[in-house]
C-alpha positions as CSV (number, residue, x, y, z in Angstrom):
1,M,43.0,-26.9,-64.5
2,L,40.5,-24.3,-63.3
3,L,37.0,-25.1,-62.1
4,I,35.0,-21.9,-62.0
5,D,32.0,-21.3,-59.7
6,I,29.8,-24.4,-59.8
7,Q,28.1,-23.4,-56.6
8,Q,25.1,-24.4,-54.6
9,R,22.7,-21.6,-55.4
10,L,23.8,-21.1,-59.0
11,A,23.9,-24.7,-60.2
12,P,20.2,-25.4,-60.1
13,A,19.6,-22.5,-62.6
14,I,22.1,-23.8,-65.1
15,A,20.7,-25.5,-68.2
16,D,21.5,-29.2,-68.1
17,S,23.0,-28.6,-64.7
18,Q,23.4,-32.3,-63.8
19,A,25.2,-33.1,-67.1
20,V,27.6,-30.1,-66.5
21,T,28.2,-31.2,-63.0
22,D,28.8,-34.8,-64.0
23,A,31.2,-33.8,-66.7
24,A,33.1,-31.5,-64.3
25,A,33.3,-34.3,-61.7
26,W,34.6,-36.7,-64.4
27,V,37.4,-34.3,-65.4
28,L,38.2,-33.5,-61.7
29,Q,38.5,-37.1,-60.9
30,L,40.9,-37.7,-63.8
31,A,43.2,-34.6,-63.4
32,P,45.1,-35.9,-60.3
33,Q,45.8,-39.2,-62.2
34,F,47.9,-37.2,-64.6
35,D,49.4,-34.8,-62.0
36,I,47.3,-32.0,-63.2
37,P,47.0,-29.3,-60.5
38,V,43.4,-28.2,-59.9
39,L,42.2,-24.8,-58.7
40,V,38.5,-24.0,-57.8
41,T,36.9,-20.6,-57.5
42,E,33.8,-19.6,-55.7
43,H,32.2,-16.3,-56.7
44,Y,30.8,-14.4,-53.7
45,S,30.1,-17.6,-51.7
46,K,28.0,-15.6,-49.2
47,G,25.4,-15.1,-51.8
48,L,25.8,-18.1,-54.2
49,G,26.9,-20.7,-51.7
50,H,29.9,-22.9,-51.9
51,T,31.1,-25.4,-54.5
52,L,28.6,-28.2,-54.9
53,P,29.5,-30.9,-52.3
54,S,29.9,-33.6,-55.1
55,L,32.7,-31.5,-56.6
56,A,34.1,-30.1,-53.3
57,E,34.8,-33.6,-52.1
58,L,37.2,-34.1,-55.0
59,V,39.5,-31.3,-54.0
60,T,41.0,-29.9,-50.8
61,Q,40.0,-26.7,-49.1
62,E,43.4,-25.2,-50.1
63,Q,42.5,-25.6,-53.7
64,I,39.4,-23.4,-53.4
65,F,39.7,-19.6,-53.8
66,E,37.0,-17.0,-53.1
67,K,36.6,-14.2,-55.7
68,I,34.4,-11.2,-56.4
69,H,35.6,-10.3,-59.9
70,F,33.8,-12.2,-62.6
71,S,37.2,-13.2,-64.1
72,A,39.0,-15.7,-61.8
73,F,42.3,-14.3,-63.2
74,Q,41.5,-11.0,-61.6
75,A,41.6,-12.6,-58.2
76,S,45.2,-12.0,-57.2
77,A,45.5,-15.3,-55.2
78,V,44.4,-17.3,-58.3
79,E,46.7,-15.4,-60.6
80,Q,49.6,-15.9,-58.2
81,K,48.9,-19.6,-57.8
82,L,48.7,-20.1,-61.6
83,A,52.0,-18.3,-62.0
84,S,53.6,-20.4,-59.2
85,L,52.6,-23.6,-61.0
86,Q,54.6,-22.6,-64.1
87,R,52.2,-24.2,-66.5
88,R,51.2,-22.3,-69.7
89,Q,48.2,-24.6,-70.5
90,I,45.0,-24.2,-68.6
91,V,41.9,-26.4,-68.8
92,V,38.8,-24.5,-67.9
93,I,35.4,-25.8,-66.7
94,G,32.6,-24.2,-64.8
95,T,29.8,-21.7,-64.9
96,E,28.5,-19.4,-66.1
97,T,30.0,-19.8,-69.6
98,H,29.1,-16.3,-70.8
99,V,30.1,-14.5,-67.6
100,C,32.9,-15.8,-65.3
101,V,34.2,-18.5,-67.6
102,L,34.3,-16.1,-70.6
103,Q,36.0,-13.3,-68.7
104,T,38.5,-15.7,-67.2
105,V,39.4,-17.3,-70.5
106,L,39.8,-13.9,-72.2
107,D,42.1,-12.8,-69.3
108,L,44.1,-16.0,-69.4
109,I,44.6,-15.6,-73.2
110,S,45.8,-12.0,-72.6
111,G,48.1,-13.4,-70.0
112,N,49.7,-15.7,-72.7
113,Y,48.1,-18.9,-71.4
114,Q,47.0,-21.6,-73.8
115,V,43.4,-22.3,-72.8
116,F,41.3,-25.4,-73.4
117,V,37.5,-25.2,-72.5
118,V,35.7,-28.5,-72.0
119,E,32.4,-28.0,-73.7
120,E,30.4,-30.5,-71.7
121,A,31.7,-29.1,-68.4
122,V,30.7,-25.5,-68.8
123,G,27.2,-24.2,-68.5
124,S,24.9,-21.1,-68.5
125,R,21.3,-20.5,-67.6
126,D,20.6,-20.0,-71.3
127,L,22.0,-22.3,-73.9
128,K,22.2,-19.5,-76.4
129,N,24.5,-17.5,-74.1
130,K,26.6,-20.6,-73.7
131,A,26.9,-21.0,-77.5
132,L,27.8,-17.4,-78.0
133,A,30.4,-17.4,-75.3
134,L,32.1,-20.6,-76.6
135,S,32.2,-19.0,-80.1
136,R,33.7,-15.8,-78.7
137,M,36.3,-17.7,-76.7
138,Q,37.3,-19.7,-79.7
139,Q,37.6,-16.6,-81.8
140,A,39.9,-15.2,-79.1
141,G,42.1,-18.2,-79.3
142,A,40.7,-20.7,-76.8
143,Q,40.4,-24.3,-77.9
144,I,37.0,-25.8,-77.3
145,I,37.3,-29.5,-76.6
146,S,35.3,-32.4,-75.3
147,K,36.1,-34.3,-72.2
148,E,37.2,-37.4,-74.2
149,M,39.5,-35.2,-76.3
150,L,41.0,-34.0,-73.1
151,V,41.6,-37.4,-71.5
152,F,43.0,-39.0,-74.7
153,E,45.5,-36.1,-75.0
154,W,46.4,-36.7,-71.4
155,L,46.8,-40.4,-72.0
156,H,49.0,-40.2,-75.1
157,K,48.7,-43.9,-75.8
158,A,46.5,-47.0,-75.3
159,G,47.6,-50.3,-73.9
160,T,48.1,-49.2,-70.3
161,D,46.1,-50.4,-67.3
162,F,44.9,-46.9,-66.7
163,F,43.7,-46.6,-70.3
164,R,41.8,-49.9,-70.0
165,H,40.2,-48.7,-66.7
166,I,38.9,-45.3,-68.0
167,S,37.9,-46.6,-71.4
168,Q,35.5,-49.2,-70.0
169,G,32.1,-48.5,-71.4
170,W,33.4,-46.3,-74.3
171,I,34.1,-49.1,-76.7
172,K,31.4,-51.6,-77.2
C-alpha cells in the first residue's frame, strides 16, 4: 500500500480534505491487520510540510520516504522498497489525484504492478481534476475501488471476529 503526499501545507487546499484524510486513516489502520506493508511519501517536505500527524501516527518513520519527483515510483528508495516486498498488487491513496497520484499510478502500471486506487482516499484541489485523473488511471489499467470494496476483498469471508468488529455500523 502506498500513501502519497497527504501533507500539512497541502491538505487544507484539497477538496473534501477531511473526508479524504478520514478515508486514508481508515485504510491505514486496517492494512496492518491483513499484513499489508505500507509506504508513505512526502513531496518536498521543506515546502509542503510533513505527513498529517493523524496519519503519521499510524506508521513508523522508516515507512516514510521523501521525494521530489511527482511520481513516487521515480524515487529510487520507494522503487527499491516496493521491489523488495515482492508484491505485484499496490493499493494507492493520497494527493493530489491529478499530479502525484496519477503519475505514480501510471509508472506502477508501466512497471507491471496491478494498481488499485481507493476513490474516497484520494483528493485534488479541484474535483474536476480528480475525476479526470481517476478516468485516465482507469483507462491505463488501474482499478478504481471504494474502501469497502478493498476491505471486503482483504477479508475474504464473514463470520470472523475481525469481520464483526470492522462491520459494526455498516449493517443496520
